[in-house]
C-alpha positions as CSV (number, residue, x, y, z in Angstrom):
1,X,101.4,81.3,77.0
2,X,102.7,83.3,79.7
3,X,106.3,83.5,80.7
4,X,107.0,81.8,84.0
5,X,109.6,83.8,86.1
6,X,112.1,81.7,88.2
7,X,113.0,83.7,91.1
8,X,115.7,82.7,93.8
9,X,116.5,83.6,97.2
10,X,120.0,85.6,96.0
11,X,117.5,87.8,94.3
12,X,115.2,88.0,97.1
13,X,117.9,89.5,99.3
14,X,119.5,91.4,96.7
15,X,117.2,94.5,97.7
16,X,117.6,96.7,100.6
17,X,113.4,96.9,100.8
18,X,113.0,93.4,100.6
19,X,115.6,92.4,103.1
20,X,113.9,94.8,105.5
21,X,110.6,93.1,104.8
22,X,111.9,90.0,105.7
23,X,113.3,91.2,108.8
24,X,109.8,92.7,109.9
25,X,108.3,89.4,108.9
26,X,110.7,87.4,111.1
27,X,109.2,89.2,114.0
28,X,105.5,89.0,113.3
29,X,103.1,88.5,110.4
30,X,101.9,91.5,109.0
31,X,99.1,92.7,106.9
32,X,100.1,94.1,103.1
33,X,98.9,97.4,104.7
34,X,101.1,97.3,107.5
35,X,104.1,96.6,105.8
36,X,103.6,99.5,103.1
37,X,103.1,101.8,106.0
38,X,106.5,101.4,106.9
39,X,108.1,102.2,103.8
40,X,108.4,106.0,102.4
41,X,107.9,103.9,98.6
42,X,104.7,103.6,97.0
43,X,102.1,100.6,97.9
44,X,102.6,99.3,94.2
45,X,106.3,99.4,95.0
46,X,105.7,97.5,98.3
47,X,103.5,94.9,96.4
48,X,106.3,94.2,93.9
49,X,108.8,93.3,96.6
50,X,106.0,90.9,98.3
51,X,105.1,89.5,95.1
52,X,109.0,88.9,94.3
53,X,108.9,87.3,98.0
54,X,106.2,85.3,97.1
55,X,107.6,83.9,94.0
56,X,110.7,82.5,95.4
57,X,109.1,81.2,98.6
58,X,110.3,83.3,101.1
59,X,106.9,84.6,102.1
60,X,103.7,83.3,102.0
61,X,100.2,85.1,102.1
62,X,97.3,84.1,103.9
63,X,93.8,85.4,104.0
64,X,92.2,85.7,107.4
65,X,88.9,87.4,106.8
66,X,89.3,90.4,104.6
67,X,92.9,90.8,105.5
68,X,95.7,89.0,103.7
69,X,98.9,88.4,106.4
70,X,102.2,88.1,105.0
71,X,104.0,85.3,107.0
72,X,107.7,84.3,106.2
73,X,109.1,80.5,105.4
74,X,112.6,80.8,106.8
75,X,113.1,77.4,105.4
76,X,113.8,78.8,102.0
77,X,116.3,81.3,103.2
78,X,118.7,78.1,103.9
79,X,120.3,78.2,100.3
80,X,121.7,81.5,100.7
81,X,122.7,81.1,104.4
82,X,124.9,77.9,103.6
83,X,126.5,79.9,100.7
84,X,127.3,82.5,103.0
85,X,128.3,80.4,105.7
86,X,130.9,78.9,103.5
87,X,132.6,82.0,103.7
88,X,132.3,82.7,107.1
89,X,135.6,80.9,108.3
90,X,137.6,82.1,105.6
91,X,136.7,86.0,106.6
92,X,136.9,85.0,110.1
93,X,140.7,84.1,109.5
94,X,141.0,87.1,107.3
95,X,140.1,89.5,110.3
96,X,142.0,87.8,112.7
97,X,145.2,88.1,110.6
98,X,144.5,91.6,110.5
99,X,143.9,92.1,114.0
100,X,146.9,90.4,114.6
101,X,148.9,92.8,112.1
102,X,147.6,95.9,113.9
103,X,148.7,94.9,117.3
104,X,152.1,94.1,115.8
105,X,152.2,97.6,114.4
106,X,150.8,98.9,117.6
107,X,153.6,97.2,119.6
108,X,156.4,98.4,117.1
109,X,155.1,102.1,117.2
110,X,155.3,101.9,121.2
111,X,158.6,100.6,120.8
112,X,160.0,103.1,118.6
113,X,158.5,105.9,120.7
114,X,160.5,104.9,123.9
């Protein structure tokens, strides 16, 4: 009995090549060859990335005549978006606090120079 590989969206977006493929497919569906032509890695490596993305449901492959088109399934990226969104407010507050600290230092330095 073959082993079933379970992949999730976080594994998919962990690799920069897969993120680049997702970005490309967000603009338009592309053939496997068109995707492979945009990378400086082997076609089998690109195929493995596409396979990974299809296994977690982010990419769907549709046969049109002789061509196989990859198209994105953006709804399957929602779990990653929701997880990251939880930290958005927290990081925004930290950045605001850092900006306030830097502004206070600048003001303090200006006063000391006078």
